[in-house]
C-alpha positions in Angstrom: 0.1 -7.8 104.3 -1.1 -7.1 107.9 -3.5 -10.0 107.8 -0.8 -12.4 106.5 1.4 -11.5 109.5 -1.5 -12.2 111.9 -2.3 -15.5 110.2 1.4 -16.5 110.4 1.5 -15.6 114.1 -1.7 -17.4 114.9 -0.5 -20.5 112.9 2.8 -20.4 114.7 1.0 -20.2 118.1 -1.3 -23.0 117.2 1.6 -25.1 116.1 3.5 -24.4 119.3 0.5 -25.3 121.5 0.0 -28.5 119.5 3.7 -29.4 120.0 3.6 -28.7 123.7 0.4 -30.7 124.2 1.8 -33.5 122.1 5.0 -33.6 124.2 3.1 -33.6 127.4 1.0 -36.5 126.2 4.1 -38.4 125.3 5.5 -37.8 128.8 2.2 -39.0 130.3 2.3 -42.2 128.2 6.0 -42.8 129.2 5.1 -42.2 132.8 2.2 -44.7 132.6 4.5 -47.3 131.0 7.0 -46.7 133.8 4.3 -47.1 136.5 3.1 -50.3 134.8 6.6 -51.7 134.9 7.0 -50.7 138.6 3.7 -52.4 139.4 4.4 -55.6 137.4 4.1 -58.8 139.3 7.4 -60.2 140.6 7.8 -64.0 140.4 10.5 -65.8 142.4 11.7 -68.5 139.9 13.4 -71.6 141.3 15.4 -73.5 138.8 18.6 -75.5 138.2 21.6 -73.3 137.4 22.2 -75.1 134.1 18.7 -75.3 132.7 18.5 -73.5 129.3 14.8 -73.9 128.7 14.1 -72.2 132.1 16.2 -69.2 131.0 14.1 -69.0 127.8 10.9 -69.2 129.8 12.1 -66.5 132.1 12.9 -64.3 129.1 9.3 -64.9 127.9 7.7 -63.8 131.2 10.0 -60.9 131.6 9.1 -59.7 128.0 5.4 -60.1 128.9 4.9 -57.9 131.9 6.4 -59.8 134.8 9.7 -59.4 136.7 11.6 -62.5 137.6 13.8 -63.0 140.6 15.9 -66.0 139.8 17.0 -68.5 142.5 19.4 -71.2 141.1 19.3 -74.3 143.2 20.7 -77.8 142.7 17.6 -79.4 144.2 14.2 -77.6 144.1 11.9 -80.6 144.9 11.6 -79.5 148.6 10.3 -76.1 147.4 7.7 -77.9 145.2 6.7 -80.1 148.1 6.5 -77.2 150.5 4.1 -75.4 148.1 1.9 -78.5 147.6 2.9 -79.3 144.0 2.2 -83.0 143.6 4.9 -84.9 141.6 2.5 -85.6 138.7 2.2 -81.8 138.2 5.9 -80.9 138.3 8.2 -79.6 135.7 11.7 -78.1 135.6 11.1 -74.8 137.4 8.7 -73.3 139.8 7.7 -69.6 140.0 6.0 -68.2 143.1 4.2 -64.9 143.5 4.4 -62.7 146.7 0.8 -64.0 147.4 2.1 -67.6 147.4 0.6 -68.7 144.1 2.7 -71.2 142.2 3.3 -71.4 138.5 4.9 -74.7 137.7 6.6 -75.3 134.3 6.3 -73.7 130.9 3.1 -71.7 131.4 2.6 -69.0 128.8 2.6 -65.5 130.4 -0.8 -64.9 128.8 -2.4 -67.5 131.2 -0.5 -66.3 134.3 -1.9 -62.7 133.5 -5.3 -64.2 133.1 -5.0 -66.0 136.4 -4.1 -62.8 138.2 -6.9 -60.9 136.6 -9.6 -63.3 137.9 -10.8 -63.5 141.5 -9.1 -66.5 143.1 -10.6 -68.9 145.6 -8.8 -70.1 148.6 -9.0 -73.5 147.1 -6.3 -73.0 144.5 -2.5 -72.9 144.7 -1.7 -71.9 141.2 -1.2 -73.3 137.7 0.9 -76.0 136.1 2.0 -77.2 132.7 3.5 -80.5 133.8 6.4 -82.2 132.0 7.8 -80.1 129.2 5.6 -80.1 126.1 7.3 -79.1 122.8 6.4 -75.6 121.6 5.6 -74.1 125.0 7.4 -70.9 125.8 11.0 -72.0 126.4 10.5 -75.3 124.8 10.5 -74.2 121.2 12.0 -76.7 118.7 11.6 -75.4 115.2 7.9 -75.6 114.3 7.1 -78.6 116.4 4.1 -78.2 118.8 2.5 -80.6 121.2 -1.0 -79.7 122.4 -1.2 -79.5 126.2 -3.3 -78.4 129.2 -2.7 -75.7 131.7 -4.0 -77.1 135.0 -5.5 -75.2 137.9 -3.9 -76.8 141.0 -5.8 -77.3 144.3 -4.4 -77.7 147.8 -5.9 -81.2 148.1 -3.7 -82.5 145.3 -6.3 -82.5 142.6 -6.5 -80.3 139.5 -8.8 -79.2 136.8 -8.2 -78.0 133.3 -7.7 -74.2 133.2 -6.9 -73.9 129.5 -6.6 -76.5 126.8 -3.9 -75.2 124.4 -4.4 -76.7 121.0 -2.1 -74.6 118.8 1.2 -72.6 119.1 -0.6 -69.3 118.3 -3.1 -69.7 121.2 -0.2 -69.1 123.7 0.3 -65.5 122.7 
């Protein structure tokens, strides 16, 4: 009987310790998630106040680790010109990081994250998905998908292919 009481007390103590450790690990994970959200990259998004696809794209980036600060403007072409985005690379909205990098159009968050995780040269201004290809984030129309290129924009007005997106699933 004596040994059963000791075994029960030891079992209870081990269980209590496991619960305490488990709870503290959960708090650590929650704290790390909160810290990540606080450190997430803020993008100033310039768009027309009535553009629905822009709102969908903003939801996409916000759901994938970014924070958007929305600026509704009737005319955003001057912002695009000031940032060096040539007309052939333009789309319906422009996002700008605090470092001054531009993200033009319906670029999947996955590729913006990739861009920020790579060392950048002075000879780039950002990324672009020109026009509005069907199936890009914010431009979903049923199961339709139009392959497209994410372009790396350079200050001299040229570009190079950053990613060639051939299927809907590649974007996520």
